[in-house]
N, CA, C and O atoms as a Maestro MAE file, in Angstrom:
{
 s_m_m2io_version
 :::
 2.0.0
}

f_m_ct {
 s_m_title
 :::
 protein
 m_atom[340] {
  # First column is atom index #
  i_m_mmod_type
  r_m_x_coord
  r_m_y_coord
  r_m_z_coord
  i_m_residue_number
  s_m_chain_name
  s_m_pdb_residue_name
  s_m_pdb_atom_name
  i_m_atomic_number
  :::
  1 25 30.505 136.369 116.217 1 A "MET " " N  " 7
  2 3 30.509 137.712 116.769 1 A "MET " " CA " 6
  3 2 30.992 138.674 115.679 1 A "MET " " C  " 6
  4 15 32.058 138.476 115.094 1 A "MET " " O  " 8
  5 25 30.200 139.712 115.413 2 A "ASP " " N  " 7
  6 3 30.592 140.668 114.383 2 A "ASP " " CA " 6
  7 2 31.649 141.629 114.909 2 A "ASP " " C  " 6
  8 15 31.935 141.660 116.106 2 A "ASP " " O  " 8
  9 25 32.222 142.407 114.010 3 A "SER " " N  " 7
  10 3 33.347 143.266 114.382 3 A "SER " " CA " 6
  11 2 32.939 144.360 115.367 3 A "SER " " C  " 6
  12 15 33.730 144.722 116.237 3 A "SER " " O  " 8
  13 25 31.717 144.895 115.247 4 A "ASN " " N  " 7
  14 3 31.281 145.942 116.180 4 A "ASN " " CA " 6
  15 2 31.199 145.427 117.607 4 A "ASN " " C  " 6
  16 15 31.615 146.115 118.540 4 A "ASN " " O  " 8
  17 25 30.669 144.230 117.784 5 A "SER " " N  " 7
  18 3 30.562 143.703 119.146 5 A "SER " " CA " 6
  19 2 31.936 143.359 119.708 5 A "SER " " C  " 6
  20 15 32.150 143.467 120.915 5 A "SER " " O  " 8
  21 25 32.880 142.944 118.844 6 A "ARG " " N  " 7
  22 3 34.245 142.681 119.318 6 A "ARG " " CA " 6
  23 2 34.920 143.966 119.757 6 A "ARG " " C  " 6
  24 15 35.654 143.980 120.745 6 A "ARG " " O  " 8
  25 25 34.677 145.049 119.026 7 A "ILE " " N  " 7
  26 3 35.256 146.346 119.400 7 A "ILE " " CA " 6
  27 2 34.705 146.784 120.751 7 A "ILE " " C  " 6
  28 15 35.467 147.198 121.625 7 A "ILE " " O  " 8
  29 25 33.394 146.698 120.932 8 A "TRP " " N  " 7
  30 3 32.790 147.142 122.190 8 A "TRP " " CA " 6
  31 2 33.190 146.246 123.352 8 A "TRP " " C  " 6
  32 15 33.302 146.715 124.485 8 A "TRP " " O  " 8
  33 25 33.406 144.957 123.085 9 A "LEU " " N  " 7
  34 3 33.880 144.062 124.137 9 A "LEU " " CA " 6
  35 2 35.281 144.467 124.579 9 A "LEU " " C  " 6
  36 15 35.575 144.505 125.774 9 A "LEU " " O  " 8
  37 25 36.139 144.769 123.615 10 A "ALA " " N  " 7
  38 3 37.498 145.203 123.944 10 A "ALA " " CA " 6
  39 2 37.470 146.520 124.710 10 A "ALA " " C  " 6
  40 15 38.205 146.686 125.683 10 A "ALA " " O  " 8
  41 25 36.631 147.452 124.282 11 A "ILE " " N  " 7
  42 3 36.547 148.746 124.969 11 A "ILE " " CA " 6
  43 2 35.984 148.569 126.376 11 A "ILE " " C  " 6
  44 15 36.434 149.238 127.307 11 A "ILE " " O  " 8
  45 25 35.017 147.686 126.542 12 A "SER " " N  " 7
  46 3 34.427 147.494 127.868 12 A "SER " " CA " 6
  47 2 35.453 146.949 128.852 12 A "SER " " C  " 6
  48 15 35.345 147.207 130.050 12 A "SER " " O  " 8
  49 25 36.446 146.201 128.377 13 A "ARG " " N  " 7
  50 3 37.515 145.714 129.249 13 A "ARG " " CA " 6
  51 2 38.508 146.816 129.595 13 A "ARG " " C  " 6
  52 15 39.177 146.755 130.627 13 A "ARG " " O  " 8
  53 25 38.601 147.812 128.740 14 A "LEU " " N  " 7
  54 3 39.616 148.847 128.898 14 A "LEU " " CA " 6
  55 2 39.151 150.095 129.636 14 A "LEU " " C  " 6
  56 15 39.989 150.847 130.134 14 A "LEU " " O  " 8
  57 25 37.881 150.338 129.723 15 A "TRP " " N  " 7
  58 3 37.411 151.655 130.144 15 A "TRP " " CA " 6
  59 2 37.832 152.046 131.545 15 A "TRP " " C  " 6
  60 15 37.766 153.229 131.881 15 A "TRP " " O  " 8
  61 25 38.263 151.114 132.375 16 A "LEU " " N  " 7
  62 3 38.743 151.470 133.712 16 A "LEU " " CA " 6
  63 2 40.272 151.601 133.773 16 A "LEU " " C  " 6
  64 15 40.822 151.930 134.824 16 A "LEU " " O  " 8
  65 25 40.938 151.352 132.682 17 A "LYS " " N  " 7
  66 3 42.401 151.397 132.660 17 A "LYS " " CA " 6
  67 2 42.888 152.816 132.393 17 A "LYS " " C  " 6
  68 15 42.426 153.458 131.449 17 A "LYS " " O  " 8
  69 25 43.819 153.319 133.214 18 A "PRO " " N  " 7
  70 3 44.350 154.664 132.998 18 A "PRO " " CA " 6
  71 2 45.019 154.827 131.630 18 A "PRO " " C  " 6
  72 15 44.971 155.907 131.042 18 A "PRO " " O  " 8
  73 25 45.636 153.771 131.128 19 A "ALA " " N  " 7
  74 3 46.304 153.859 129.827 19 A "ALA " " CA " 6
  75 2 45.304 154.182 128.722 19 A "ALA " " C  " 6
  76 15 45.639 154.888 127.770 19 A "ALA " " O  " 8
  77 25 44.096 153.678 128.839 20 A "PHE " " N  " 7
  78 3 43.076 153.946 127.830 20 A "PHE " " CA " 6
  79 2 42.687 155.424 127.842 20 A "PHE " " C  " 6
  80 15 42.551 156.042 126.786 20 A "PHE " " O  " 8
  81 25 42.509 155.989 129.036 21 A "TYR " " N  " 7
  82 3 42.172 157.409 129.136 21 A "TYR " " CA " 6
  83 2 43.312 158.277 128.614 21 A "TYR " " C  " 6
  84 15 43.071 159.277 127.937 21 A "TYR " " O  " 8
  85 25 44.534 157.906 128.922 22 A "THR " " N  " 7
  86 3 45.687 158.641 128.413 22 A "THR " " CA " 6
  87 2 45.711 158.610 126.892 22 A "THR " " C  " 6
  88 15 46.009 159.614 126.245 22 A "THR " " O  " 8
  89 25 45.398 157.460 126.334 23 A "HIS " " N  " 7
  90 3 45.368 157.307 124.875 23 A "HIS " " CA " 6
  91 2 44.295 158.210 124.263 23 A "HIS " " C  " 6
  92 15 44.551 158.881 123.263 23 A "HIS " " O  " 8
  93 25 43.118 158.233 124.841 24 A "ILE " " N  " 7
  94 3 42.026 159.061 124.330 24 A "ILE " " CA " 6
  95 2 42.372 160.548 124.445 24 A "ILE " " C  " 6
  96 15 42.137 161.315 123.511 24 A "ILE " " O  " 8
  97 25 42.927 160.950 125.582 25 A "ILE " " N  " 7
  98 3 43.308 162.354 125.779 25 A "ILE " " CA " 6
  99 2 44.385 162.748 124.776 25 A "ILE " " C  " 6
  100 15 44.358 163.854 124.235 25 A "ILE " " O  " 8
  101 25 45.335 161.845 124.526 26 A "SER " " N  " 7
  102 3 46.374 162.101 123.535 26 A "SER " " CA " 6
  103 2 45.767 162.325 122.154 26 A "SER " " C  " 6
  104 15 46.177 163.233 121.431 26 A "SER " " O  " 8
  105 25 44.804 161.507 121.796 27 A "ALA " " N  " 7
  106 3 44.152 161.654 120.488 27 A "ALA " " CA " 6
  107 2 43.412 162.983 120.385 27 A "ALA " " C  " 6
  108 15 43.502 163.671 119.368 27 A "ALA " " O  " 8
  109 25 42.688 163.338 121.426 28 A "ILE " " N  " 7
  110 3 41.924 164.587 121.421 28 A "ILE " " CA " 6
  111 2 42.859 165.793 121.329 28 A "ILE " " C  " 6
  112 15 42.613 166.714 120.551 28 A "ILE " " O  " 8
  113 25 43.927 165.785 122.120 29 A "CYS " " N  " 7
  114 3 44.872 166.912 122.096 29 A "CYS " " CA " 6
  115 2 45.546 167.051 120.739 29 A "CYS " " C  " 6
  116 15 45.732 168.163 120.246 29 A "CYS " " O  " 8
  117 25 45.914 165.924 120.134 30 A "THR " " N  " 7
  118 3 46.544 165.979 118.818 30 A "THR " " CA " 6
  119 2 45.578 166.511 117.773 30 A "THR " " C  " 6
  120 15 45.961 167.321 116.929 30 A "THR " " O  " 8
  121 25 44.334 166.068 117.821 31 A "LEU " " N  " 7
  122 3 43.336 166.560 116.872 31 A "LEU " " CA " 6
  123 2 43.051 168.044 117.058 31 A "LEU " " C  " 6
  124 15 42.882 168.771 116.079 31 A "LEU " " O  " 8
  125 25 42.996 168.498 118.303 32 A "VAL " " N  " 7
  126 3 42.782 169.926 118.566 32 A "VAL " " CA " 6
  127 2 43.961 170.739 118.036 32 A "VAL " " C  " 6
  128 15 43.768 171.797 117.437 32 A "VAL " " O  " 8
  129 25 45.176 170.249 118.254 33 A "ALA " " N  " 7
  130 3 46.356 170.961 117.756 33 A "ALA " " CA " 6
  131 2 46.342 171.046 116.236 33 A "ALA " " C  " 6
  132 15 46.673 172.088 115.671 33 A "ALA " " O  " 8
  133 25 45.963 169.966 115.574 34 A "ILE " " N  " 7
  134 3 45.889 169.979 114.112 34 A "ILE " " CA " 6
  135 2 44.797 170.937 113.639 34 A "ILE " " C  " 6
  136 15 44.982 171.651 112.654 34 A "ILE " " O  " 8
  137 25 43.658 170.953 114.340 35 A "ALA " " N  " 7
  138 3 42.571 171.864 113.972 35 A "ALA " " CA " 6
  139 2 43.004 173.327 114.128 35 A "ALA " " C  " 6
  140 15 42.722 174.153 113.261 35 A "ALA " " O  " 8
  141 25 43.679 173.641 115.217 36 A "ILE " " N  " 7
  142 3 44.169 175.007 115.429 36 A "ILE " " CA " 6
  143 2 45.179 175.375 114.349 36 A "ILE " " C  " 6
  144 15 45.181 176.497 113.842 36 A "ILE " " O  " 8
  145 25 46.028 174.425 114.007 37 A "PHE " " N  " 7
  146 3 47.011 174.635 112.947 37 A "PHE " " CA " 6
  147 2 46.314 174.961 111.624 37 A "PHE " " C  " 6
  148 15 46.722 175.881 110.915 37 A "PHE " " O  " 8
  149 25 45.269 174.208 111.296 38 A "ILE " " N  " 7
  150 3 44.547 174.416 110.030 38 A "ILE " " CA " 6
  151 2 43.803 175.746 110.026 38 A "ILE " " C  " 6
  152 15 43.821 176.469 109.030 38 A "ILE " " O  " 8
  153 25 43.151 176.067 111.137 39 A "VAL " " N  " 7
  154 3 42.390 177.320 111.216 39 A "VAL " " CA " 6
  155 2 43.313 178.535 111.086 39 A "VAL " " C  " 6
  156 15 42.928 179.554 110.514 39 A "VAL " " O  " 8
  157 25 44.515 178.422 111.612 40 A "ASN " " N  " 7
  158 3 45.457 179.547 111.599 40 A "ASN " " CA " 6
  159 2 46.584 179.358 110.594 40 A "ASN " " C  " 6
  160 15 47.698 179.832 110.815 40 A "ASN " " O  " 8
  161 25 46.305 178.677 109.503 41 A "TYR " " N  " 7
  162 3 47.372 178.351 108.563 41 A "TYR " " CA " 6
  163 2 48.042 179.577 107.964 41 A "TYR " " C  " 6
  164 15 49.236 179.533 107.667 41 A "TYR " " O  " 8
  165 25 47.304 180.674 107.778 42 A "LYS " " N  " 7
  166 3 47.918 181.880 107.211 42 A "LYS " " CA " 6
  167 2 48.973 182.452 108.159 42 A "LYS " " C  " 6
  168 15 50.038 182.887 107.722 42 A "LYS " " O  " 8
  169 25 48.670 182.448 109.456 43 A "LYS " " N  " 7
  170 3 49.642 182.926 110.437 43 A "LYS " " CA " 6
  171 2 50.822 181.957 110.533 43 A "LYS " " C  " 6
  172 15 51.971 182.371 110.692 43 A "LYS " " O  " 8
  173 25 50.517 180.662 110.434 44 A "VAL " " N  " 7
  174 3 51.573 179.659 110.539 44 A "VAL " " CA " 6
  175 2 52.557 179.793 109.384 44 A "VAL " " C  " 6
  176 15 53.764 179.647 109.578 44 A "VAL " " O  " 8
  177 25 52.058 180.067 108.198 45 A "LEU " " N  " 7
  178 3 52.935 180.200 107.040 45 A "LEU " " CA " 6
  179 2 53.842 181.426 107.128 45 A "LEU " " C  " 6
  180 15 54.858 181.491 106.435 45 A "LEU " " O  " 8
  181 25 53.490 182.390 107.967 46 A "GLN " " N  " 7
  182 3 54.300 183.598 108.118 46 A "GLN " " CA " 6
  183 2 55.403 183.425 109.168 46 A "GLN " " C  " 6
  184 15 56.232 184.317 109.348 46 A "GLN " " O  " 8
  185 25 55.415 182.296 109.849 47 A "LEU " " N  " 7
  186 3 56.436 182.060 110.870 47 A "LEU " " CA " 6
  187 2 57.802 181.852 110.226 47 A "LEU " " C  " 6
  188 15 57.909 181.535 109.041 47 A "LEU " " O  " 8
  189 25 58.835 182.037 111.030 48 A "LYS " " N  " 7
  190 3 60.198 181.784 110.567 48 A "LYS " " CA " 6
  191 2 60.367 180.272 110.354 48 A "LYS " " C  " 6
  192 15 59.683 179.472 110.993 48 A "LYS " " O  " 8
  193 25 61.263 179.897 109.473 49 A "PRO " " N  " 7
  194 3 61.464 178.461 109.206 49 A "PRO " " CA " 6
  195 2 61.785 177.638 110.454 49 A "PRO " " C  " 6
  196 15 61.310 176.510 110.591 49 A "PRO " " O  " 8
  197 25 62.580 178.190 111.354 50 A "ILE " " N  " 7
  198 3 62.935 177.441 112.560 50 A "ILE " " CA " 6
  199 2 61.699 177.199 113.437 50 A "ILE " " C  " 6
  200 15 61.580 176.151 114.071 50 A "ILE " " O  " 8
  201 25 60.783 178.173 113.469 51 A "GLN " " N  " 7
  202 3 59.549 178.002 114.232 51 A "GLN " " CA " 6
  203 2 58.651 176.950 113.593 51 A "GLN " " C  " 6
  204 15 57.999 176.180 114.298 51 A "GLN " " O  " 8
  205 25 58.612 176.911 112.267 52 A "LEU " " N  " 7
  206 3 57.852 175.872 111.571 52 A "LEU " " CA " 6
  207 2 58.418 174.491 111.879 52 A "LEU " " C  " 6
  208 15 57.674 173.538 112.107 52 A "LEU " " O  " 8
  209 25 59.743 174.398 111.882 53 A "ILE " " N  " 7
  210 3 60.377 173.123 112.200 53 A "ILE " " CA " 6
  211 2 60.009 172.686 113.618 53 A "ILE " " C  " 6
  212 15 59.714 171.514 113.853 53 A "ILE " " O  " 8
  213 25 60.025 173.624 114.555 54 A "GLU " " N  " 7
  214 3 59.665 173.301 115.935 54 A "GLU " " CA " 6
  215 2 58.225 172.800 116.034 54 A "GLU " " C  " 6
  216 15 57.947 171.833 116.744 54 A "GLU " " O  " 8
  217 25 57.320 173.454 115.325 55 A "ILE " " N  " 7
  218 3 55.917 173.044 115.344 55 A "ILE " " CA " 6
  219 2 55.762 171.636 114.773 55 A "ILE " " C  " 6
  220 15 55.068 170.801 115.354 55 A "ILE " " O  " 8
  221 25 56.402 171.374 113.647 56 A "PHE " " N  " 7
  222 3 56.293 170.050 113.040 56 A "PHE " " CA " 6
  223 2 56.946 168.973 113.893 56 A "PHE " " C  " 6
  224 15 56.456 167.845 113.951 56 A "PHE " " O  " 8
  225 25 58.042 169.308 114.553 57 A "LEU " " N  " 7
  226 3 58.669 168.334 115.446 57 A "LEU " " CA " 6
  227 2 57.774 168.029 116.654 57 A "LEU " " C  " 6
  228 15 57.669 166.877 117.077 57 A "LEU " " O  " 8
  229 25 57.137 169.051 117.197 58 A "LEU " " N  " 7
  230 3 56.205 168.815 118.305 58 A "LEU " " CA " 6
  231 2 55.029 167.948 117.865 58 A "LEU " " C  " 6
  232 15 54.591 167.063 118.600 58 A "LEU " " O  " 8
  233 25 54.528 168.204 116.676 59 A "LEU " " N  " 7
  234 3 53.450 167.384 116.142 59 A "LEU " " CA " 6
  235 2 53.921 165.947 115.920 59 A "LEU " " C  " 6
  236 15 53.182 165.001 116.193 59 A "LEU " " O  " 8
  237 25 55.133 165.786 115.434 60 A "ALA " " N  " 7
  238 3 55.685 164.441 115.226 60 A "ALA " " CA " 6
  239 2 55.829 163.696 116.552 60 A "ALA " " C  " 6
  240 15 55.557 162.498 116.623 60 A "ALA " " O  " 8
  241 25 56.254 164.396 117.595 61 A "ILE " " N  " 7
  242 3 56.372 163.774 118.914 61 A "ILE " " CA " 6
  243 2 55.000 163.344 119.419 61 A "ILE " " C  " 6
  244 15 54.855 162.250 119.965 61 A "ILE " " O  " 8
  245 25 54.000 164.192 119.242 62 A "ALA " " N  " 7
  246 3 52.645 163.861 119.696 62 A "ALA " " CA " 6
  247 2 52.109 162.641 118.959 62 A "ALA " " C  " 6
  248 15 51.505 161.762 119.574 62 A "ALA " " O  " 8
  249 25 52.322 162.579 117.654 63 A "ILE " " N  " 7
  250 3 51.838 161.441 116.870 63 A "ILE " " CA " 6
  251 2 52.589 160.176 117.254 63 A "ILE " " C  " 6
  252 15 51.987 159.107 117.358 63 A "ILE " " O  " 8
  253 25 53.901 160.283 117.469 64 A "ALA " " N  " 7
  254 3 54.691 159.115 117.865 64 A "ALA " " CA " 6
  255 2 54.257 158.597 119.238 64 A "ALA " " C  " 6
  256 15 54.150 157.388 119.440 64 A "ALA " " O  " 8
  257 25 54.010 159.501 120.172 65 A "ALA " " N  " 7
  258 3 53.559 159.080 121.502 65 A "ALA " " CA " 6
  259 2 52.199 158.386 121.420 65 A "ALA " " C  " 6
  260 15 51.953 157.404 122.119 65 A "ALA " " O  " 8
  261 25 51.334 158.894 120.574 66 A "HIS " " N  " 7
  262 3 50.025 158.262 120.402 66 A "HIS " " CA " 6
  263 2 50.186 156.881 119.763 66 A "HIS " " C  " 6
  264 15 49.488 155.938 120.136 66 A "HIS " " O  " 8
  265 25 51.091 156.764 118.817 67 A "GLY " " N  " 7
  266 3 51.363 155.465 118.197 67 A "GLY " " CA " 6
  267 2 51.917 154.465 119.193 67 A "GLY " " C  " 6
  268 15 51.536 153.295 119.175 67 A "GLY " " O  " 8
  269 25 52.815 154.912 120.062 68 A "LYS " " N  " 7
  270 3 53.338 154.021 121.100 68 A "LYS " " CA " 6
  271 2 52.229 153.581 122.041 68 A "LYS " " C  " 6
  272 15 52.242 152.460 122.549 68 A "LYS " " O  " 8
  273 25 51.282 154.458 122.268 69 A "SER " " N  " 7
  274 3 50.140 154.100 123.105 69 A "SER " " CA " 6
  275 2 49.319 152.987 122.450 69 A "SER " " C  " 6
  276 15 48.834 152.086 123.135 69 A "SER " " O  " 8
  277 25 49.167 153.050 121.133 70 A "HIS " " N  " 7
  278 3 48.479 151.971 120.413 70 A "HIS " " CA " 6
  279 2 49.195 150.646 120.632 70 A "HIS " " C  " 6
  280 15 48.558 149.631 120.914 70 A "HIS " " O  " 8
  281 25 50.507 150.654 120.504 71 A "ILE " " N  " 7
  282 3 51.287 149.432 120.675 71 A "ILE " " CA " 6
  283 2 51.148 148.895 122.090 71 A "ILE " " C  " 6
  284 15 50.961 147.694 122.282 71 A "ILE " " O  " 8
  285 25 51.237 149.778 123.086 72 A "MET " " N  " 7
  286 3 51.121 149.353 124.479 72 A "MET " " CA " 6
  287 2 49.749 148.766 124.767 72 A "MET " " C  " 6
  288 15 49.641 147.734 125.429 72 A "MET " " O  " 8
  289 25 48.700 149.417 124.274 73 A "LEU " " N  " 7
  290 3 47.356 148.900 124.501 73 A "LEU " " CA " 6
  291 2 47.166 147.536 123.850 73 A "LEU " " C  " 6
  292 15 46.487 146.670 124.401 73 A "LEU " " O  " 8
  293 25 47.760 147.346 122.688 74 A "GLU " " N  " 7
  294 3 47.652 146.051 122.016 74 A "GLU " " CA " 6
  295 2 48.417 144.975 122.782 74 A "GLU " " C  " 6
  296 15 47.909 143.868 122.963 74 A "GLU " " O  " 8
  297 25 49.623 145.286 123.230 75 A "GLN " " N  " 7
  298 3 50.422 144.295 123.943 75 A "GLN " " CA " 6
  299 2 49.831 143.950 125.304 75 A "GLN " " C  " 6
  300 15 49.771 142.778 125.674 75 A "GLN " " O  " 8
  301 25 49.397 144.957 126.050 76 A "GLN " " N  " 7
  302 3 48.928 144.726 127.414 76 A "GLN " " CA " 6
  303 2 47.504 144.190 127.491 76 A "GLN " " C  " 6
  304 15 47.200 143.332 128.321 76 A "GLN " " O  " 8
  305 25 46.631 144.700 126.622 77 A "TYR " " N  " 7
  306 3 45.217 144.411 126.775 77 A "TYR " " CA " 6
  307 2 44.590 143.744 125.548 77 A "TYR " " C  " 6
  308 15 43.401 143.427 125.553 77 A "TYR " " O  " 8
  309 25 45.385 143.533 124.503 78 A "GLY " " N  " 7
  310 3 44.829 142.916 123.292 78 A "GLY " " CA " 6
  311 2 43.895 143.821 122.519 78 A "GLY " " C  " 6
  312 15 43.063 143.346 121.746 78 A "GLY " " O  " 8
  313 25 44.026 145.122 122.723 79 A "TYR " " N  " 7
  314 3 43.146 146.083 122.056 79 A "TYR " " CA " 6
  315 2 43.816 146.558 120.776 79 A "TYR " " C  " 6
  316 15 44.787 147.314 120.820 79 A "TYR " " O  " 8
  317 25 43.302 146.118 119.647 80 A "ASP " " N  " 7
  318 3 43.825 146.520 118.342 80 A "ASP " " CA " 6
  319 2 42.659 146.898 117.445 80 A "ASP " " C  " 6
  320 15 42.145 146.051 116.715 80 A "ASP " " O  " 8
  321 25 42.225 148.177 117.485 81 A "PRO " " N  " 7
  322 3 41.047 148.575 116.726 81 A "PRO " " CA " 6
  323 2 41.225 148.438 115.205 81 A "PRO " " C  " 6
  324 15 40.246 148.262 114.480 81 A "PRO " " O  " 8
  325 25 42.464 148.517 114.729 82 A "ILE " " N  " 7
  326 3 42.710 148.405 113.292 82 A "ILE " " CA " 6
  327 2 42.409 146.985 112.812 82 A "ILE " " C  " 6
  328 15 41.995 146.795 111.668 82 A "ILE " " O  " 8
  329 25 42.611 145.997 113.665 83 A "ALA " " N  " 7
  330 3 42.354 144.600 113.275 83 A "ALA " " CA " 6
  331 2 40.868 144.358 113.024 83 A "ALA " " C  " 6
  332 15 40.501 143.411 112.329 83 A "ALA " " O  " 8
  333 25 40.020 145.206 113.584 84 A "TYR " " N  " 7
  334 3 38.571 145.021 113.429 84 A "TYR " " CA " 6
  335 2 38.030 145.645 112.148 84 A "TYR " " C  " 6
  336 15 36.857 145.459 111.825 84 A "TYR " " O  " 8
  337 25 38.843 146.366 111.427 85 A "LEU " " N  " 7
  338 3 38.381 147.026 110.202 85 A "LEU " " CA " 6
  339 2 38.197 146.038 109.070 85 A "LEU " " C  " 6
  340 15 37.812 146.427 107.968 85 A "LEU " " O  " 8
  :::
 }
 m_bond[339] {
  # First column is bond index #
  i_m_from
  i_m_to
  i_m_order
  :::
  1 1 2 1
  2 2 3 1
  3 3 4 2
  4 3 5 1
  5 5 6 1
  6 6 7 1
  7 7 8 2
  8 7 9 1
  9 9 10 1
  10 10 11 1
  11 11 12 2
  12 11 13 1
  13 13 14 1
  14 14 15 1
  15 15 16 2
  16 15 17 1
  17 17 18 1
  18 18 19 1
  19 19 20 2
  20 19 21 1
  21 21 22 1
  22 22 23 1
  23 23 24 2
  24 23 25 1
  25 25 26 1
  26 26 27 1
  27 27 28 2
  28 27 29 1
  29 29 30 1
  30 30 31 1
  31 31 32 2
  32 31 33 1
  33 33 34 1
  34 34 35 1
  35 35 36 2
  36 35 37 1
  37 37 38 1
  38 38 39 1
  39 39 40 2
  40 39 41 1
  41 41 42 1
  42 42 43 1
  43 43 44 2
  44 43 45 1
  45 45 46 1
  46 46 47 1
  47 47 48 2
  48 47 49 1
  49 49 50 1
  50 50 51 1
  51 51 52 2
  52 51 53 1
  53 53 54 1
  54 54 55 1
  55 55 56 2
  56 55 57 1
  57 57 58 1
  58 58 59 1
  59 59 60 2
  60 59 61 1
  61 61 62 1
  62 62 63 1
  63 63 64 2
  64 63 65 1
  65 65 66 1
  66 66 67 1
  67 67 68 2
  68 67 69 1
  69 69 70 1
  70 70 71 1
  71 71 72 2
  72 71 73 1
  73 73 74 1
  74 74 75 1
  75 75 76 2
  76 75 77 1
  77 77 78 1
  78 78 79 1
  79 79 80 2
  80 79 81 1
  81 81 82 1
  82 82 83 1
  83 83 84 2
  84 83 85 1
  85 85 86 1
  86 86 87 1
  87 87 88 2
  88 87 89 1
  89 89 90 1
  90 90 91 1
  91 91 92 2
  92 91 93 1
  93 93 94 1
  94 94 95 1
  95 95 96 2
  96 95 97 1
  97 97 98 1
  98 98 99 1
  99 99 100 2
  100 99 101 1
  101 101 102 1
  102 102 103 1
  103 103 104 2
  104 103 105 1
  105 105 106 1
  106 106 107 1
  107 107 108 2
  108 107 109 1
  109 109 110 1
  110 110 111 1
  111 111 112 2
  112 111 113 1
  113 113 114 1
  114 114 115 1
  115 115 116 2
  116 115 117 1
  117 117 118 1
  118 118 119 1
  119 119 120 2
  120 119 121 1
  121 121 122 1
  122 122 123 1
  123 123 124 2
  124 123 125 1
  125 125 126 1
  126 126 127 1
  127 127 128 2
  128 127 129 1
  129 129 130 1
  130 130 131 1
  131 131 132 2
  132 131 133 1
  133 133 134 1
  134 134 135 1
  135 135 136 2
  136 135 137 1
  137 137 138 1
  138 138 139 1
  139 139 140 2
  140 139 141 1
  141 141 142 1
  142 142 143 1
  143 143 144 2
  144 143 145 1
  145 145 146 1
  146 146 147 1
  147 147 148 2
  148 147 149 1
  149 149 150 1
  150 150 151 1
  151 151 152 2
  152 151 153 1
  153 153 154 1
  154 154 155 1
  155 155 156 2
  156 155 157 1
  157 157 158 1
  158 158 159 1
  159 159 160 2
  160 159 161 1
  161 161 162 1
  162 162 163 1
  163 163 164 2
  164 163 165 1
  165 165 166 1
  166 166 167 1
  167 167 168 2
  168 167 169 1
  169 169 170 1
  170 170 171 1
  171 171 172 2
  172 171 173 1
  173 173 174 1
  174 174 175 1
  175 175 176 2
  176 175 177 1
  177 177 178 1
  178 178 179 1
  179 179 180 2
  180 179 181 1
  181 181 182 1
  182 182 183 1
  183 183 184 2
  184 183 185 1
  185 185 186 1
  186 186 187 1
  187 187 188 2
  188 187 189 1
  189 189 190 1
  190 190 191 1
  191 191 192 2
  192 191 193 1
  193 193 194 1
  194 194 195 1
  195 195 196 2
  196 195 197 1
  197 197 198 1
  198 198 199 1
  199 199 200 2
  200 199 201 1
  201 201 202 1
  202 202 203 1
  203 203 204 2
  204 203 205 1
  205 205 206 1
  206 206 207 1
  207 207 208 2
  208 207 209 1
  209 209 210 1
  210 210 211 1
  211 211 212 2
  212 211 213 1
  213 213 214 1
  214 214 215 1
  215 215 216 2
  216 215 217 1
  217 217 218 1
  218 218 219 1
  219 219 220 2
  220 219 221 1
  221 221 222 1
  222 222 223 1
  223 223 224 2
  224 223 225 1
  225 225 226 1
  226 226 227 1
  227 227 228 2
  228 227 229 1
  229 229 230 1
  230 230 231 1
  231 231 232 2
  232 231 233 1
  233 233 234 1
  234 234 235 1
  235 235 236 2
  236 235 237 1
  237 237 238 1
  238 238 239 1
  239 239 240 2
  240 239 241 1
  241 241 242 1
  242 242 243 1
  243 243 244 2
  244 243 245 1
  245 245 246 1
  246 246 247 1
  247 247 248 2
  248 247 249 1
  249 249 250 1
  250 250 251 1
  251 251 252 2
  252 251 253 1
  253 253 254 1
  254 254 255 1
  255 255 256 2
  256 255 257 1
  257 257 258 1
  258 258 259 1
  259 259 260 2
  260 259 261 1
  261 261 262 1
  262 262 263 1
  263 263 264 2
  264 263 265 1
  265 265 266 1
  266 266 267 1
  267 267 268 2
  268 267 269 1
  269 269 270 1
  270 270 271 1
  271 271 272 2
  272 271 273 1
  273 273 274 1
  274 274 275 1
  275 275 276 2
  276 275 277 1
  277 277 278 1
  278 278 279 1
  279 279 280 2
  280 279 281 1
  281 281 282 1
  282 282 283 1
  283 283 284 2
  284 283 285 1
  285 285 286 1
  286 286 287 1
  287 287 288 2
  288 287 289 1
  289 289 290 1
  290 290 291 1
  291 291 292 2
  292 291 293 1
  293 293 294 1
  294 294 295 1
  295 295 296 2
  296 295 297 1
  297 297 298 1
  298 298 299 1
  299 299 300 2
  300 299 301 1
  301 301 302 1
  302 302 303 1
  303 303 304 2
  304 303 305 1
  305 305 306 1
  306 306 307 1
  307 307 308 2
  308 307 309 1
  309 309 310 1
  310 310 311 1
  311 311 312 2
  312 311 313 1
  313 313 314 1
  314 314 315 1
  315 315 316 2
  316 315 317 1
  317 317 318 1
  318 318 319 1
  319 319 320 2
  320 319 321 1
  321 321 322 1
  322 322 323 1
  323 323 324 2
  324 323 325 1
  325 325 326 1
  326 326 327 1
  327 327 328 2
  328 327 329 1
  329 329 330 1
  330 330 331 1
  331 331 332 2
  332 331 333 1
  333 333 334 1
  334 334 335 1
  335 335 336 2
  336 335 337 1
  337 337 338 1
  338 338 339 1
  339 339 340 2
  :::
 }
}
């Protein structure tokens, strides 16, 4: 079995699990936040240092939560997309 079919087999087992949808939504929201950050970088650079720290901390929390979701999906369902690379 090649790596693509193993990935799709793992996803087919997960698609009804709420944790999988939460993981996908987390990824989409984080990517949208990063895109908005990049598009508005000139405005972001004009913020006060404390506001920049708050933004980066919020981004760090979002990335950490998404990472924990990866760990949970791997432990509960055996879904580890990085192993297929």
